[in-house]
Structure formats: structure tokens, C-alpha cells
C-alpha positions as CSV (number, residue, x, y, z in Angstrom):
1,M,0.2,0.0,0.0
2,F,1.3,3.3,-1.1
3,T,-0.3,7.3,-0.3
4,G,0.6,8.6,-3.9
5,L,3.7,10.9,-2.5
6,V,6.6,10.6,-4.3
7,E,9.8,10.2,-2.2
8,E,11.9,10.9,-5.1
9,I,12.7,10.7,-8.8
10,G,14.4,7.2,-9.8
11,Q,16.2,6.7,-13.7
12,I,16.6,3.8,-15.8
13,K,20.1,2.6,-15.5
14,A,19.4,-0.5,-17.8
15,V,16.5,-2.2,-19.4
16,R,16.8,-5.8,-20.2
17,A,14.7,-8.4,-21.8
18,A,13.8,-11.8,-19.8
19,G,11.4,-13.7,-21.8
20,A,7.9,-11.7,-22.3
21,S,9.1,-9.7,-19.5
22,R,11.8,-6.6,-18.6
23,Q,13.9,-6.5,-15.5
24,F,14.5,-2.8,-15.1
25,T,17.4,-1.1,-12.8
26,I,16.9,1.8,-11.5
27,S,19.2,4.6,-9.5
28,A,18.0,6.3,-6.6
29,Q,19.2,7.5,-3.6
30,K,16.5,8.0,-0.8
31,T,14.7,5.1,-1.9
32,T,17.8,2.6,-1.2
33,E,18.3,3.3,2.0
34,D,16.5,0.9,3.6
35,I,15.1,-1.6,0.8
36,K,15.6,-5.3,0.5
37,V,14.8,-8.0,-1.7
38,D,11.0,-8.8,-1.9
39,D,10.1,-5.4,-0.6
40,S,7.6,-3.5,-2.8
41,I,7.9,-0.7,-4.7
42,C,5.5,1.9,-6.6
43,I,7.5,3.0,-9.7
44,N,5.6,5.4,-11.6
45,G,2.3,4.1,-10.0
46,V,2.8,0.5,-10.7
47,C,3.4,-1.8,-7.8
48,L,7.0,-3.9,-8.0
49,T,8.9,-6.3,-6.4
50,V,12.7,-5.4,-5.9
51,I,14.5,-8.7,-6.7
52,R,18.2,-6.8,-6.5
53,H,19.8,-3.7,-4.7
54,D,22.9,-2.1,-3.9
55,A,24.0,1.2,-2.2
56,D,22.6,3.9,-5.3
57,S,20.5,1.0,-7.5
58,F,17.9,-1.9,-7.3
59,D,16.2,-4.2,-9.9
60,V,12.4,-4.7,-10.7
61,Q,10.7,-7.1,-13.4
62,A,7.7,-6.6,-15.0
63,V,5.7,-9.0,-16.7
64,D,4.2,-8.8,-20.1
65,E,0.9,-7.6,-18.8
66,T,2.0,-4.8,-16.9
67,L,4.0,-3.9,-19.6
68,R,1.2,-3.7,-21.9
69,K,-1.4,-2.2,-19.1
70,T,1.3,0.4,-18.3
71,N,3.5,3.0,-19.4
72,L,6.4,1.0,-18.3
73,G,6.8,-0.6,-21.5
74,Q,7.5,2.9,-22.9
75,L,10.9,3.2,-20.4
76,Q,13.9,3.2,-21.7
77,T,17.8,3.7,-20.6
78,G,17.9,7.3,-19.1
79,S,13.7,7.2,-18.3
80,R,12.9,9.2,-15.2
81,V,10.2,7.4,-13.0
82,N,8.5,8.5,-9.7
83,L,9.4,6.1,-7.0
84,E,7.4,5.5,-3.9
85,R,8.6,3.0,-0.8
86,A,5.6,0.9,0.7
87,L,3.5,2.6,3.6
88,R,4.4,1.6,7.0
89,P,2.1,1.8,9.8
90,S,3.4,4.3,11.6
91,D,3.6,6.7,8.9
92,R,1.3,10.1,7.9
93,L,-1.3,9.5,5.4
94,G,-0.7,12.5,3.7
95,G,-2.2,11.9,0.0
96,H,-5.0,8.7,-0.4
97,F,-4.6,5.1,-0.9
98,V,-2.6,3.9,-3.6
99,Q,-2.2,0.5,-4.0
100,G,0.0,0.7,-7.0
101,H,-2.4,-1.7,-9.3
102,V,-2.9,0.6,-12.2
103,D,-6.2,0.3,-14.0
104,G,-5.2,1.8,-17.6
105,T,-3.9,4.6,-18.6
106,A,-4.6,8.1,-19.6
107,R,-3.3,10.9,-22.4
108,I,-2.6,14.6,-21.7
109,I,-4.5,16.9,-24.1
110,G,-3.7,20.1,-22.1
111,L,-1.2,21.9,-20.2
112,E,-1.8,25.5,-19.3
113,P,0.7,27.5,-17.3
114,Q,-0.8,29.4,-14.2
115,A,0.8,32.3,-12.0
116,A,1.6,29.2,-9.7
117,G,2.2,26.1,-11.3
118,K,0.2,24.1,-14.3
119,L,-3.6,23.2,-14.9
120,M,-2.9,19.6,-16.7
121,T,-5.7,18.1,-18.4
122,V,-5.6,14.5,-19.3
123,E,-7.9,12.1,-21.3
124,L,-9.3,8.9,-19.4
125,P,-10.7,5.9,-20.7
126,E,-14.4,5.8,-20.7
127,S,-14.4,2.6,-18.5
128,L,-12.5,4.5,-15.6
129,C,-15.0,7.9,-15.8
130,R,-17.6,6.5,-12.9
131,Y,-14.9,6.2,-10.6
132,V,-14.0,9.6,-10.7
133,I,-15.8,12.5,-9.1
134,Q,-15.0,16.1,-9.1
135,H,-12.6,17.3,-6.0
136,G,-12.1,13.3,-5.4
137,S,-8.4,11.3,-5.2
138,I,-6.7,9.7,-8.4
139,A,-3.6,8.6,-8.9
140,L,-1.9,9.5,-12.3
141,D,2.1,7.8,-12.4
142,G,2.1,7.4,-8.4
143,V,1.1,10.9,-8.0
144,S,-1.7,11.4,-5.4
145,L,-3.9,14.5,-7.2
146,T,-7.4,15.9,-6.5
147,V,-9.6,16.5,-9.3
148,A,-10.3,19.7,-10.1
149,R,-12.8,19.7,-13.0
150,L,-14.4,16.4,-14.6
151,E,-16.0,17.2,-18.3
152,G,-17.1,14.1,-20.3
153,N,-14.2,12.0,-20.5
154,S,-11.5,14.4,-19.1
155,I,-10.6,16.1,-15.6
156,T,-8.2,18.8,-14.9
157,L,-5.7,19.2,-12.0
158,A,-4.1,21.7,-10.3
159,L,0.2,21.1,-10.2
160,I,1.4,23.4,-7.4
161,P,4.9,24.4,-8.2
162,H,6.4,21.5,-5.4
163,T,4.7,18.5,-7.2
164,L,6.0,20.3,-10.8
165,A,9.5,19.7,-9.5
166,S,9.5,16.8,-7.1
167,T,7.7,14.2,-9.6
168,T,8.0,13.7,-13.3
169,L,4.6,15.4,-13.7
170,G,7.0,18.5,-14.5
171,L,8.5,17.0,-17.6
172,R,5.3,15.7,-19.2
173,R,4.2,17.2,-22.2
174,P,0.7,17.0,-24.0
175,G,0.2,13.4,-26.0
176,D,2.1,11.6,-23.0
177,S,0.9,8.5,-21.5
178,L,0.1,8.3,-17.7
179,N,-0.7,5.6,-15.5
180,V,-4.0,6.0,-13.8
181,E,-5.3,4.2,-10.4
182,T,-8.6,5.4,-9.2
183,D,-9.8,5.6,-5.7
184,L,-10.5,2.1,-4.5
185,L,-13.6,3.2,-2.5
186,G,-15.7,3.8,-5.5
187,K,-14.6,0.3,-6.6
188,Y,-15.8,-1.0,-3.7
189,I,-19.0,0.6,-3.4
190,E,-19.5,-0.3,-6.6
191,K,-19.1,-4.0,-6.0
192,L,-21.3,-3.8,-3.1
193,M,-24.1,-2.3,-5.1
194,T,-23.8,-4.8,-7.8
195,H,-23.9,-8.0,-5.5
196,S,-26.6,-6.3,-3.7
197,A,-28.7,-5.4,-6.9
198,H,-28.4,-9.1,-8.0
199,G,-28.7,-10.8,-4.8
200,T,-32.1,-12.4,-3.9
201,E,-33.0,-9.1,-1.8
202,G,-31.6,-6.0,-3.0
203,I,-30.1,-2.9,-1.0
204,I,-33.6,-0.8,-1.9
205,D,-35.7,-3.9,0.0
206,K,-33.4,-3.9,2.5
207,L,-33.6,0.0,3.2
208,K,-37.4,-0.3,3.0
209,A,-37.3,-3.5,5.7
210,G,-35.0,-1.5,8.1
211,G,-37.4,1.7,7.9
212,Y,-34.7,4.1,6.4
213,I,-36.8,4.7,3.3
214,T,-40.9,4.5,2.8
215,P,-42.1,2.0,0.1
């Protein structure tokens, strides 16, 4: 589990094919301080497992499905990536709950400079729009952000100067692909509502029986 608060920007040192998967060597400073093999690291919003590490780099492996579903398949030597170590029980939850299970990718369709920061507009896959609400949380390339505007399949987000400087969002341009993870609460609510509606007794019937709504 992660928070969507990027700890540092890492750089891809090497990319090696391993059958249908790829192994990435990533250089980092803060992220390597206390990691060990089998730890989970969020890389551009994707939860991957550390398979090797030393003082200033670590290796992870992404399978074919991950490469197809996310923008990790576009990474090359020299690419920069957002890094976050897994959340500890004692940590403050400054962002929102991010699992590192990417739902799909979105395309940047607009970047508008502001007096302080930028407004970024991205186009979401239609299948993900139902999980997004105005002023709700969303993770883009592993960065916890708040939806400022929601119009059809597009959302607009306000990026402050700190976010632009401390994450790879400051390097992004229109047309770039971003990994998207919608808020998991919406997914659980949808599952609960769907399950209740298809059961022997729908949720509306349960509310009526409990006296919460009138027939």
C-alpha cells in the first residue's frame, strides 16, 4: 500500500529483456536507504517487487501484462520515474490509499501555465470515468492528485510548483501517457451495490425493510 506522495525521481540505468517480461535497473538515493529483496516499490504508480539492490540502485521485473497495461513498456535507459516505498503503519497518510494496481493509461491533452504551477488536462478511458468525482482523489503516474474539474472523459488537475519539481509530471508534455489508478473506495462501493442488486434481496429492499425509506 502507498500514499501517492512521491519520495524521489529515479532514473532507468538499464533495461533487459527476460522472455516476455523486462527487468529494470533503477538508480536512486533515498529509496535505496533501507530496502531489501522482496520489498514493494511503487514505480510510476505500479507496484513492483525488488529482486536485487545495492547502495545506489535496485532491480525490478515487470511481466508482459504490466508492460501492456501501463506506460512501463515505454521506459528506456535514461527515463525518469516516480518512486515511493511501501507505507508503514507508523507513517502519516498525507495523500490517499494507492495500491499500485494500475487501471489503465490516460493521455495528456492540455497543459496550461498558471501564475503558480500548471493546469493539466488528461483524457481518461471511458470505462474509468464512473470512478472519478470532482474534488476526489486519483493517482497519475503514482502521484496523488485532486480532480479540479470533470468534463465528460477528461479531468483537469492543478499542479503546484512543488509537485512539478519533485515528480516526473514536471517533465510531461501533451500526448504523453500516464498510468491511472482510480480511488479504490469507488470500486468497492460499485462491487457492493452490484452484488446487492443481483442478490435475493436488493439494497433498496433492505433499506425499506429497515424503515430507512418508505415503500
